[in-house]
Biotite code that builds the C-alpha atoms (Angstrom):
import biotite.structure as struc

atoms = struc.array([
    struc.Atom([0.492, 5.092, 14.391], chain_id="A", res_id=1, res_name="MET", atom_name="CA", element="C"),
    struc.Atom([-1.847, 4.204, 11.568], chain_id="A", res_id=2, res_name="PHE", atom_name="CA", element="C"),
    struc.Atom([-2.829, 6.627, 8.840], chain_id="A", res_id=3, res_name="ARG", atom_name="CA", element="C"),
    struc.Atom([-5.000, 6.429, 5.749], chain_id="A", res_id=4, res_name="THR", atom_name="CA", element="C"),
    struc.Atom([-4.651, 7.711, 2.232], chain_id="A", res_id=5, res_name="GLU", atom_name="CA", element="C"),
    struc.Atom([-7.427, 7.869, -0.382], chain_id="A", res_id=6, res_name="VAL", atom_name="CA", element="C"),
    struc.Atom([-6.399, 6.954, -3.911], chain_id="A", res_id=7, res_name="GLY", atom_name="CA", element="C"),
    struc.Atom([-7.650, 5.375, -7.097], chain_id="A", res_id=8, res_name="GLU", atom_name="CA", element="C"),
    struc.Atom([-7.087, 2.082, -8.905], chain_id="A", res_id=9, res_name="TYR", atom_name="CA", element="C"),
    struc.Atom([-8.382, 1.489, -12.426], chain_id="A", res_id=10, res_name="LYS", atom_name="CA", element="C"),
    struc.Atom([-10.879, 4.335, -12.023], chain_id="A", res_id=11, res_name="GLY", atom_name="CA", element="C"),
    struc.Atom([-12.208, 3.177, -8.641], chain_id="A", res_id=12, res_name="HIS", atom_name="CA", element="C"),
    struc.Atom([-11.643, 4.955, -5.318], chain_id="A", res_id=13, res_name="LYS", atom_name="CA", element="C"),
    struc.Atom([-9.490, 3.107, -2.797], chain_id="A", res_id=14, res_name="THR", atom_name="CA", element="C"),
    struc.Atom([-8.362, 3.661, 0.745], chain_id="A", res_id=15, res_name="ILE", atom_name="CA", element="C"),
    struc.Atom([-4.925, 2.522, 1.870], chain_id="A", res_id=16, res_name="SER", atom_name="CA", element="C"),
    struc.Atom([-3.760, 2.000, 5.434], chain_id="A", res_id=17, res_name="ILE", atom_name="CA", element="C"),
    struc.Atom([-0.172, 2.636, 6.467], chain_id="A", res_id=18, res_name="PHE", atom_name="CA", element="C"),
    struc.Atom([1.626, 1.893, 9.719], chain_id="A", res_id=19, res_name="SER", atom_name="CA", element="C"),
    struc.Atom([4.621, 4.115, 10.372], chain_id="A", res_id=20, res_name="ASP", atom_name="CA", element="C"),
    struc.Atom([4.748, 4.859, 6.616], chain_id="A", res_id=21, res_name="ASP", atom_name="CA", element="C"),
    struc.Atom([4.741, 1.151, 5.720], chain_id="A", res_id=22, res_name="LYS", atom_name="CA", element="C"),
    struc.Atom([1.911, -0.017, 3.462], chain_id="A", res_id=23, res_name="PHE", atom_name="CA", element="C"),
    struc.Atom([-0.506, -2.380, 5.237], chain_id="A", res_id=24, res_name="VAL", atom_name="CA", element="C"),
    struc.Atom([-3.573, -2.855, 3.030], chain_id="A", res_id=25, res_name="VAL", atom_name="CA", element="C"),
    struc.Atom([-5.673, -1.163, 0.359], chain_id="A", res_id=26, res_name="SER", atom_name="CA", element="C"),
    struc.Atom([-9.309, -1.775, -0.594], chain_id="A", res_id=27, res_name="PHE", atom_name="CA", element="C"),
    struc.Atom([-12.305, -0.238, -2.323], chain_id="A", res_id=28, res_name="GLY", atom_name="CA", element="C"),
    struc.Atom([-15.724, 0.974, -1.257], chain_id="A", res_id=29, res_name="VAL", atom_name="CA", element="C"),
    struc.Atom([-17.434, -2.450, -1.259], chain_id="A", res_id=30, res_name="ASN", atom_name="CA", element="C"),
    struc.Atom([-14.831, -4.007, 1.013], chain_id="A", res_id=31, res_name="LYS", atom_name="CA", element="C"),
    struc.Atom([-14.864, -0.889, 3.216], chain_id="A", res_id=32, res_name="ALA", atom_name="CA", element="C"),
    struc.Atom([-18.638, -1.261, 3.643], chain_id="A", res_id=33, res_name="LYS", atom_name="CA", element="C"),
    struc.Atom([-18.221, -4.948, 4.504], chain_id="A", res_id=34, res_name="ALA", atom_name="CA", element="C"),
    struc.Atom([-15.572, -4.151, 7.109], chain_id="A", res_id=35, res_name="ILE", atom_name="CA", element="C"),
    struc.Atom([-17.804, -1.514, 8.703], chain_id="A", res_id=36, res_name="LEU", atom_name="CA", element="C"),
    struc.Atom([-20.700, -3.993, 8.884], chain_id="A", res_id=37, res_name="GLU", atom_name="CA", element="C"),
    struc.Atom([-18.583, -6.498, 10.832], chain_id="A", res_id=38, res_name="VAL", atom_name="CA", element="C"),
    struc.Atom([-16.291, -4.088, 12.695], chain_id="A", res_id=39, res_name="LEU", atom_name="CA", element="C"),
    struc.Atom([-17.309, -5.444, 16.104], chain_id="A", res_id=40, res_name="ASP", atom_name="CA", element="C"),
    struc.Atom([-16.372, -8.958, 14.970], chain_id="A", res_id=41, res_name="ASP", atom_name="CA", element="C"),
    struc.Atom([-13.007, -7.693, 13.697], chain_id="A", res_id=42, res_name="VAL", atom_name="CA", element="C"),
    struc.Atom([-12.377, -5.917, 16.999], chain_id="A", res_id=43, res_name="ARG", atom_name="CA", element="C"),
    struc.Atom([-13.219, -9.095, 18.957], chain_id="A", res_id=44, res_name="GLU", atom_name="CA", element="C"),
    struc.Atom([-10.965, -11.166, 16.672], chain_id="A", res_id=45, res_name="PHE", atom_name="CA", element="C"),
    struc.Atom([-8.028, -8.833, 17.296], chain_id="A", res_id=46, res_name="VAL", atom_name="CA", element="C"),
    struc.Atom([-8.583, -8.780, 21.043], chain_id="A", res_id=47, res_name="GLU", atom_name="CA", element="C"),
    struc.Atom([-8.740, -12.582, 21.246], chain_id="A", res_id=48, res_name="LYS", atom_name="CA", element="C"),
    struc.Atom([-5.884, -13.347, 18.883], chain_id="A", res_id=49, res_name="ASN", atom_name="CA", element="C"),
    struc.Atom([-3.306, -10.598, 19.166], chain_id="A", res_id=50, res_name="GLN", atom_name="CA", element="C"),
    struc.Atom([0.150, -11.512, 20.330], chain_id="A", res_id=51, res_name="SER", atom_name="CA", element="C"),
    struc.Atom([0.784, -10.766, 23.984], chain_id="A", res_id=52, res_name="LYS", atom_name="CA", element="C"),
    struc.Atom([3.906, -8.881, 22.883], chain_id="A", res_id=53, res_name="ASN", atom_name="CA", element="C"),
    struc.Atom([2.049, -6.602, 20.473], chain_id="A", res_id=54, res_name="SER", atom_name="CA", element="C"),
    struc.Atom([0.294, -3.456, 21.515], chain_id="A", res_id=55, res_name="SER", atom_name="CA", element="C"),
    struc.Atom([-3.480, -3.448, 21.575], chain_id="A", res_id=56, res_name="LYS", atom_name="CA", element="C"),
    struc.Atom([-5.059, -1.694, 18.591], chain_id="A", res_id=57, res_name="ILE", atom_name="CA", element="C"),
    struc.Atom([-7.504, 0.982, 19.654], chain_id="A", res_id=58, res_name="ASN", atom_name="CA", element="C"),
    struc.Atom([-10.043, 1.393, 16.858], chain_id="A", res_id=59, res_name="PHE", atom_name="CA", element="C"),
    struc.Atom([-11.543, 4.341, 18.699], chain_id="A", res_id=60, res_name="ASP", atom_name="CA", element="C"),
    struc.Atom([-8.281, 6.254, 18.469], chain_id="A", res_id=61, res_name="SER", atom_name="CA", element="C"),
    struc.Atom([-9.093, 7.708, 15.046], chain_id="A", res_id=62, res_name="LEU", atom_name="CA", element="C"),
    struc.Atom([-9.245, 11.470, 14.928], chain_id="A", res_id=63, res_name="THR", atom_name="CA", element="C"),
    struc.Atom([-12.459, 13.196, 13.896], chain_id="A", res_id=64, res_name="GLU", atom_name="CA", element="C"),
    struc.Atom([-10.774, 14.157, 10.613], chain_id="A", res_id=65, res_name="ASP", atom_name="CA", element="C"),
    struc.Atom([-9.882, 10.515, 9.940], chain_id="A", res_id=66, res_name="GLN", atom_name="CA", element="C"),
    struc.Atom([-13.444, 9.422, 10.702], chain_id="A", res_id=67, res_name="LYS", atom_name="CA", element="C"),
    struc.Atom([-14.834, 12.118, 8.373], chain_id="A", res_id=68, res_name="LYS", atom_name="CA", element="C"),
    struc.Atom([-12.419, 11.132, 5.594], chain_id="A", res_id=69, res_name="ALA", atom_name="CA", element="C"),
    struc.Atom([-13.487, 7.482, 5.846], chain_id="A", res_id=70, res_name="ILE", atom_name="CA", element="C"),
    struc.Atom([-17.191, 8.399, 5.786], chain_id="A", res_id=71, res_name="MET", atom_name="CA", element="C"),
    struc.Atom([-16.704, 10.700, 2.774], chain_id="A", res_id=72, res_name="GLN", atom_name="CA", element="C"),
    struc.Atom([-14.815, 7.906, 1.016], chain_id="A", res_id=73, res_name="PHE", atom_name="CA", element="C"),
    struc.Atom([-17.608, 5.397, 1.650], chain_id="A", res_id=74, res_name="ILE", atom_name="CA", element="C"),
    struc.Atom([-20.355, 7.804, 0.554], chain_id="A", res_id=75, res_name="LYS", atom_name="CA", element="C"),
    struc.Atom([-18.418, 8.508, -2.646], chain_id="A", res_id=76, res_name="GLY", atom_name="CA", element="C"),
])
């Protein structure tokens, strides 16, 4: 299960993604906006290129609280 955590780096807000408590990636508001703009492309990339042995990532599986936290982070 993926989870997010909002933090700060050198005075700038960041969001970090963890998988089963292992760090995956961290980025700021500008990269978060870019990801949201191309989210459909990212989803298609994952679907076409994921390993047959890995489980399919369901981007729609975020809870409402997680969605709200991400939107609050982006809006600053």
